[in-house]
C-alpha positions in Angstrom: -118.9 -50.2 -50.4 -117.9 -53.3 -52.2 -117.8 -56.9 -50.9 -115.8 -59.3 -53.0 -116.8 -63.0 -52.7 -115.8 -66.0 -54.7 -118.5 -67.6 -56.8 -118.2 -70.9 -54.9 -118.7 -69.1 -51.6 -121.7 -67.2 -53.0 -123.3 -70.4 -54.2 -122.8 -72.0 -50.8 -124.1 -69.0 -48.9 -127.3 -68.8 -51.1 -128.2 -72.4 -50.0 -129.0 -70.8 -46.6 -131.0 -67.9 -47.8 -134.4 -69.0 -49.3 -135.0 -65.4 -50.6 -131.6 -63.9 -51.4 -133.3 -60.9 -53.1 -134.3 -59.8 -49.6 -130.7 -59.7 -48.3 -130.2 -55.9 -49.1 -133.4 -55.1 -47.2 -132.4 -57.2 -44.2 -129.0 -55.4 -44.3 -130.7 -52.0 -44.3 -132.9 -53.0 -41.4 -129.9 -54.3 -39.4 -128.0 -51.1 -39.9 -130.9 -49.0 -38.8 -131.3 -51.2 -35.7 -127.6 -50.8 -34.9 -127.8 -47.0 -35.1 -125.5 -44.5 -36.7 -123.0 -44.4 -33.9 -122.4 -48.2 -33.9 -122.1 -48.4 -37.7 -119.7 -45.4 -37.7 -117.6 -47.2 -35.0 -117.4 -50.4 -37.0 -116.5 -48.5 -40.2 -113.8 -46.6 -38.2 -112.3 -49.9 -37.0 -112.2 -51.2 -40.5 -110.3 -48.1 -41.6 -107.9 -48.4 -38.7 -107.1 -52.0 -39.7 -106.5 -51.0 -43.3 -109.5 -52.9 -44.7 
């Protein structure tokens, strides 16, 4: 999965994350907490919307 973000947006977002290198780990933990069914439902909705 790819996420495209403009450089200015990325710089602004990083101001709010003191340890941006931990973002992938936080994302993994969030997905595990959500559970497979919830993640699959969200992915399905994205596909339905063409995105």
